[in-house]
C-alpha positions as CSV (number, residue, x, y, z in Angstrom):
1,M,21.2,65.3,-29.8
2,T,24.7,64.2,-30.4
3,E,24.5,63.3,-34.2
4,G,27.3,65.1,-36.0
5,K,28.9,66.4,-32.8
6,R,32.5,66.2,-31.9
7,P,33.9,63.4,-29.6
8,D,34.0,65.5,-26.4
9,T,30.4,66.4,-26.8
10,V,29.4,62.8,-27.6
11,L,31.1,61.6,-24.4
12,T,29.3,64.2,-22.3
13,H,25.8,63.7,-23.7
14,A,25.4,60.3,-25.5
15,G,23.0,57.8,-23.9
16,R,21.6,60.3,-21.4
17,H,17.9,60.9,-21.1
18,P,17.5,62.9,-17.9
19,H,13.8,63.7,-18.3
20,D,12.9,60.0,-18.5
21,F,14.2,59.9,-14.9
22,F,12.7,63.0,-13.2
23,G,15.6,65.2,-14.6
24,V,18.4,63.1,-13.0
25,V,21.5,63.9,-15.0
26,N,23.0,60.4,-14.8
27,T,20.8,57.4,-15.6
28,P,20.1,55.9,-12.1
29,V,21.3,52.4,-11.1
30,F,18.6,49.8,-11.7
31,H,18.9,46.8,-9.5
32,A,16.6,44.3,-11.2
33,S,16.1,40.7,-11.8
34,T,12.3,40.2,-12.2
35,I,10.6,42.4,-14.7
36,L,6.8,42.5,-14.4
37,S,4.3,42.7,-17.3
38,R,0.9,44.4,-17.0
39,T,-1.0,41.9,-19.1
40,V,-0.7,38.4,-20.6
41,A,-0.5,39.9,-24.0
42,E,2.4,42.1,-23.0
43,R,4.1,39.2,-21.4
44,L,3.8,37.0,-24.5
45,A,4.7,39.7,-27.1
46,P,8.0,39.3,-28.8
47,K,10.8,41.1,-27.0
48,G,13.4,43.3,-28.7
49,P,16.8,44.0,-27.1
50,R,15.4,47.1,-25.4
51,D,12.3,45.3,-24.1
52,P,13.8,42.9,-21.6
53,A,11.7,40.2,-19.9
54,Y,14.4,39.6,-17.3
55,G,17.1,41.8,-15.6
56,R,20.1,40.2,-17.2
57,R,18.8,41.2,-20.6
58,G,19.4,44.8,-19.7
59,T,18.1,47.9,-17.9
60,P,18.3,51.6,-18.6
61,T,21.6,51.6,-16.7
62,M,23.1,49.2,-19.2
63,F,21.5,50.8,-22.3
64,T,23.1,54.2,-21.4
65,L,26.6,52.8,-21.4
66,E,26.0,50.7,-24.5
67,D,24.7,53.7,-26.4
68,T,27.6,55.9,-25.3
69,V,30.3,53.5,-26.3
70,A,28.6,52.6,-29.6
71,E,28.2,56.2,-30.6
72,I,31.7,57.3,-29.7
73,E,33.2,54.3,-31.6
74,G,30.8,54.6,-34.6
75,A,29.3,51.2,-34.1
76,A,26.0,49.6,-34.9
77,G,25.7,48.7,-31.3
78,A,27.5,47.6,-28.2
79,V,27.2,44.7,-25.6
80,I,28.3,45.1,-22.0
81,C,30.1,42.2,-20.3
82,P,31.2,41.7,-16.7
83,S,34.9,41.9,-17.5
84,G,37.4,42.5,-20.3
85,M,38.1,38.8,-20.5
86,A,34.4,38.1,-20.8
87,A,34.3,40.5,-23.7
88,V,37.3,38.7,-25.3
89,A,35.6,35.3,-24.9
90,L,32.4,36.7,-26.4
91,G,34.2,38.1,-29.4
92,Y,35.8,34.8,-30.1
93,S,32.8,32.5,-29.4
94,S,30.1,34.5,-31.1
95,M,32.0,34.4,-34.4
96,L,33.2,30.8,-34.4
97,S,31.7,27.3,-34.6
98,A,33.0,23.8,-34.6
99,G,35.3,23.2,-37.6
100,D,36.2,26.9,-37.8
101,H,39.7,28.4,-37.6
102,V,40.9,31.7,-36.1
103,L,44.2,33.6,-36.8
104,V,45.6,35.4,-33.7
105,A,48.3,38.0,-33.5
106,D,51.3,36.6,-31.5
107,C,51.4,39.7,-29.3
108,V,47.9,39.5,-27.8
109,Y,47.0,39.7,-24.1
110,A,48.0,36.4,-22.5
111,P,44.5,35.3,-21.3
112,A,43.2,36.1,-24.8
113,R,45.8,33.8,-26.1
114,R,45.0,31.1,-23.6
115,Y,41.4,31.2,-24.5
116,A,42.3,30.5,-28.1
117,T,44.6,27.6,-27.2
118,E,42.6,26.0,-24.4
119,A,38.9,26.9,-24.6
120,L,38.4,27.0,-28.4
121,P,39.8,23.5,-29.1
122,R,37.2,22.1,-26.7
123,H,34.6,23.3,-29.2
124,G,36.4,22.0,-32.3
125,I,37.9,25.3,-33.2
126,G,41.5,25.7,-34.3
127,A,43.8,28.6,-33.8
128,T,47.0,29.7,-35.5
129,F,49.3,32.6,-34.2
130,F,51.0,35.0,-36.6
131,D,53.7,37.6,-36.6
132,P,52.1,40.9,-35.7
133,G,54.1,42.6,-38.5
134,I,52.7,40.3,-41.3
135,G,50.4,42.9,-42.8
136,A,48.8,41.8,-46.1
137,G,50.9,38.7,-45.9
138,I,48.3,37.2,-43.7
139,A,46.5,36.2,-46.9
140,E,48.9,33.2,-47.1
141,L,47.7,32.0,-43.7
142,M,44.0,32.1,-44.5
143,R,42.2,28.8,-44.8
144,P,38.8,28.1,-46.2
145,E,37.6,27.5,-42.6
146,T,39.2,30.7,-41.3
147,K,36.3,32.8,-40.0
148,L,38.0,35.3,-37.7
149,V,41.3,37.3,-37.4
150,Y,42.0,38.6,-33.9
151,L,44.2,41.6,-33.4
152,E,45.5,43.8,-30.5
153,A,47.2,46.9,-31.8
154,P,49.4,47.7,-30.1
155,G,49.9,44.5,-28.1
156,S,49.6,45.4,-24.4
157,Q,52.9,43.8,-23.4
158,T,55.3,44.2,-26.3
159,F,53.5,47.1,-28.0
160,E,53.9,45.8,-31.6
161,M,51.6,47.5,-34.1
162,Q,49.6,45.7,-36.7
163,D,48.6,47.1,-40.1
164,V,44.8,46.8,-39.5
165,P,43.6,48.0,-42.9
166,A,45.9,45.6,-44.8
167,I,45.0,42.6,-42.6
168,A,41.3,43.5,-42.8
169,E,41.3,43.7,-46.6
170,A,42.9,40.3,-46.8
171,A,40.5,38.7,-44.3
172,H,37.4,40.2,-45.9
173,A,38.6,38.9,-49.3
174,R,38.3,35.4,-47.8
175,G,35.1,35.9,-46.0
176,A,36.5,36.3,-42.5
177,R,35.7,38.9,-39.9
178,V,38.3,40.9,-38.0
179,A,38.2,41.6,-34.2
180,I,40.5,44.0,-32.4
181,D,41.2,44.6,-28.8
182,N,41.0,48.4,-28.7
183,T,41.5,48.9,-25.0
184,W,44.9,50.7,-25.3
185,A,43.7,53.4,-27.7
186,T,40.1,53.6,-26.7
187,P,37.5,54.9,-29.3
188,L,39.1,58.3,-29.0
189,F,42.5,57.5,-30.4
190,F,41.6,54.7,-32.9
191,K,38.4,54.1,-34.9
192,P,38.5,50.3,-35.7
193,F,35.6,50.4,-38.1
194,D,37.1,53.1,-40.2
195,H,40.1,50.8,-40.7
196,G,38.3,47.6,-41.6
197,A,37.6,45.9,-38.2
198,D,34.2,44.2,-37.6
199,L,34.3,43.9,-33.8
200,S,36.0,46.1,-31.3
201,I,36.7,44.7,-27.8
202,H,37.4,46.7,-24.7
203,A,38.5,45.9,-21.2
204,A,36.3,48.8,-20.0
205,T,37.9,48.1,-16.6
206,K,40.8,50.2,-17.9
207,Y,40.3,53.7,-19.4
208,I,36.5,53.7,-19.7
209,V,36.0,53.1,-16.0
210,G,39.2,55.0,-15.3
211,H,39.4,54.7,-11.5
212,S,40.5,51.1,-10.8
213,D,37.3,50.3,-9.0
214,A,35.1,48.2,-11.3
215,M,35.3,45.2,-13.7
216,L,33.7,45.7,-17.1
217,G,34.0,44.7,-20.7
218,V,32.4,45.9,-24.0
219,V,32.1,44.5,-27.5
220,T,31.0,46.9,-30.2
221,C,30.0,45.8,-33.7
222,R,30.4,47.4,-37.1
223,D,27.1,46.2,-38.5
224,A,23.7,44.9,-37.4
225,E,24.4,41.3,-38.5
226,T,27.5,41.0,-36.4
227,L,25.8,42.7,-33.5
228,E,23.0,40.2,-33.6
229,M,25.4,37.3,-33.5
230,V,27.2,38.8,-30.6
231,R,24.1,39.7,-28.7
232,A,22.6,36.2,-29.2
233,W,25.7,34.5,-27.7
234,W,25.8,37.1,-24.9
235,N,22.2,36.3,-24.0
236,M,22.6,32.5,-24.2
237,T,25.7,32.6,-21.9
238,G,24.3,35.1,-19.4
239,L,27.3,37.4,-19.7
240,C,25.6,40.3,-17.9
241,A,27.5,42.8,-15.9
242,G,26.3,44.2,-12.5
243,P,24.5,47.5,-12.5
244,D,26.8,49.2,-10.1
245,D,29.9,48.4,-12.2
246,I,28.0,49.6,-15.3
247,Y,27.2,52.8,-13.6
248,L,30.8,53.4,-12.7
249,G,31.7,52.8,-16.4
250,T,29.2,55.4,-17.5
251,R,30.4,57.9,-14.9
252,G,34.0,57.2,-16.0
253,I,33.5,57.5,-19.7
254,R,32.2,61.1,-19.4
255,T,35.7,62.2,-18.3
256,M,37.7,59.8,-20.5
257,S,38.8,62.5,-23.0
258,V,40.4,64.8,-20.4
259,R,42.0,61.9,-18.6
260,L,43.5,60.4,-21.7
261,A,45.0,63.8,-22.7
262,R,46.8,63.9,-19.4
263,H,47.8,60.2,-19.6
264,Q,49.3,60.9,-23.0
265,E,51.1,64.1,-22.0
266,N,52.6,62.4,-18.9
267,A,53.5,59.2,-20.8
268,M,55.3,61.1,-23.5
269,R,57.3,63.1,-21.0
270,V,58.3,60.0,-19.0
271,A,59.0,57.9,-22.1
272,T,61.2,60.6,-23.6
273,W,63.2,60.9,-20.4
274,L,63.6,57.2,-20.2
275,Q,65.1,57.1,-23.7
276,G,68.1,59.0,-22.4
277,R,68.8,56.8,-19.5
278,P,71.9,54.6,-19.6
279,E,70.0,51.7,-17.9
280,V,67.5,51.6,-20.8
281,E,68.0,49.6,-24.0
282,R,64.7,50.7,-25.6
283,V,61.3,52.2,-24.8
284,L,58.4,50.4,-26.5
285,Y,55.9,53.1,-27.3
286,P,54.5,53.6,-30.8
287,A,54.1,57.3,-30.3
288,L,57.9,57.7,-30.2
289,P,59.3,58.6,-33.6
290,D,62.0,55.8,-33.4
291,D,59.6,53.1,-32.5
292,P,59.3,50.3,-35.1
293,G,55.5,50.8,-35.2
294,H,55.5,54.6,-35.3
295,A,54.6,54.9,-39.0
296,I,51.5,52.8,-38.6
297,W,50.6,54.5,-35.4
298,K,51.0,58.0,-37.0
299,R,48.9,57.0,-40.0
300,D,46.0,55.3,-38.2
301,F,45.9,56.6,-34.6
302,T,45.1,60.1,-33.3
303,G,46.8,59.6,-29.9
304,A,48.5,57.3,-27.5
305,S,47.5,56.2,-24.0
306,G,49.6,56.0,-20.9
307,L,50.7,52.3,-21.3
308,F,54.1,51.4,-22.7
309,G,57.0,49.0,-22.3
310,L,60.6,49.5,-21.2
311,L,63.5,47.2,-22.1
312,L,66.3,47.4,-19.6
313,N,69.9,46.7,-20.4
314,P,71.0,43.3,-19.0
315,A,70.3,43.2,-15.2
316,G,69.7,40.4,-12.8
317,P,66.4,39.7,-11.0
318,E,67.7,40.9,-7.7
319,A,68.7,44.3,-9.2
320,V,65.3,44.7,-10.9
321,A,63.5,43.8,-7.6
322,A,65.6,46.4,-5.8
323,M,64.5,49.0,-8.3
324,L,60.8,48.2,-8.2
325,D,60.4,47.3,-4.5
326,G,61.5,50.8,-3.4
327,L,59.3,52.8,-5.7
328,E,57.0,55.2,-3.9
329,L,54.5,56.4,-6.6
330,F,54.4,53.3,-8.9
331,G,52.3,50.5,-7.7
332,M,52.8,46.9,-8.9
333,G,49.5,45.7,-10.3
334,S,48.3,43.8,-13.3
335,S,45.7,46.3,-14.5
336,W,46.1,49.7,-16.0
337,G,44.0,52.6,-17.2
338,G,43.3,54.1,-13.8
339,F,44.4,57.4,-12.4
340,E,47.5,55.8,-10.7
341,S,50.9,54.9,-12.1
342,L,51.8,51.2,-12.2
343,I,54.9,49.1,-13.1
344,V,55.3,45.4,-13.4
345,P,58.0,43.0,-14.8
346,S,56.9,41.1,-17.9
347,D,58.3,38.2,-19.8
348,P,56.3,37.1,-22.9
349,S,59.1,34.8,-24.2
350,A,57.6,31.6,-22.8
351,W,54.3,31.9,-24.8
352,R,55.4,33.5,-28.1
353,T,55.1,30.8,-30.8
354,A,55.0,32.6,-34.2
355,T,57.8,34.9,-33.3
356,V,60.8,34.9,-30.9
357,W,60.9,37.3,-28.0
358,N,64.4,37.2,-26.6
359,P,65.8,40.6,-25.7
360,A,69.1,40.9,-23.8
361,G,67.6,42.6,-20.8
362,P,64.4,42.4,-18.7
363,L,61.1,43.9,-19.8
364,L,59.0,46.2,-17.6
365,R,55.5,47.5,-18.4
366,L,54.6,51.0,-17.2
367,H,51.3,52.7,-16.9
368,I,51.7,56.4,-16.5
369,G,48.9,57.9,-14.4
370,L,47.8,61.4,-13.6
371,E,50.5,62.3,-11.1
372,D,53.0,65.2,-11.8
373,P,55.5,63.7,-14.3
374,D,58.4,65.3,-12.5
375,D,57.5,63.3,-9.4
376,L,57.3,60.1,-11.4
377,I,60.6,60.8,-13.0
378,A,62.2,61.4,-9.6
379,D,60.8,58.1,-8.4
380,L,62.2,56.2,-11.4
381,E,65.5,58.0,-11.1
382,A,65.8,56.8,-7.5
383,G,64.8,53.3,-8.7
384,F,67.6,53.3,-11.3
385,A,70.1,54.2,-8.5
386,R,69.0,51.1,-6.6
387,L,69.2,49.0,-9.8
388,R,72.9,50.1,-10.3
389,A,73.8,49.6,-6.6
390,A,72.3,46.1,-6.6
391,G,73.9,45.2,-9.9
């Protein structure tokens, strides 16, 4: 039904089979552990990924979301996980074995970095971090045992872009796969497989769910061989998500396009206003023309989400706390991608190793939600007044 259709149509219709479920528009929630067979022969017959013998191997609820995400991202298939971090772990572990080596962008999500430095070495896997701006120069870091390059473009704290096609070309020339965390852009604003990636990882908790009320992760795969490797590890480790969270992910993805359009519109409005503030040293948002990653973003991406960074001019912690504590519309929370605006202080300087992160002032991370941007600007303006008064 959706083959050859445009993205908004795919998001609305992909994965749905109402007449398999009495005409119900959304695939119902299947709560299932035991799956019964009618005969011994049926029970003993080989099972494919869509013929589960047990609830954790999947239900129609899960297959609906898998098919929707895979189709919108142009993937061979998708695997649903109970959280974004579970999807990150699955991406790493399914591609790597003892004696292998992974190259990781220095700007990745801190827990994804920690998995590479703490979990992978327990299995005899080495990790090296690299400058996100390295581009084709990554070829010099490749080793015979390098089997994976892990990217996050842009990084969700410092918003550094990576030249995915150049990195992928160098990695593939040495027989390594490329994984990318595509949560920031979603499949609507960046197509990883069109730019050389082999795996795309999402914290579906964010924009796919879109309402800050469910934990979910997704790994999509470029080809059948990679998908089989991911699915086999997923099954062995029991990384199944709960049906209610999966249902919320399916419900959320249907409106992701209209939500992202508003997130982008609001974020550009707020980010542009922030650029003119005397308290601000720089706004870290690749969609802005003067951002260092703008050229890559404009070449490869079709949009920008609502998440960006804000470097303040030098200010003490008490002044920053005064600014943030009094905000009315911005919550302080670690997640993002929901309908609400968020702001948190961030300091990646302690864990960067391949590059130095040492700006003169503090870093804030903002997620711009679906509120009226004029109200958000007024809230931030009052916050800056408190910052100045406390400074």
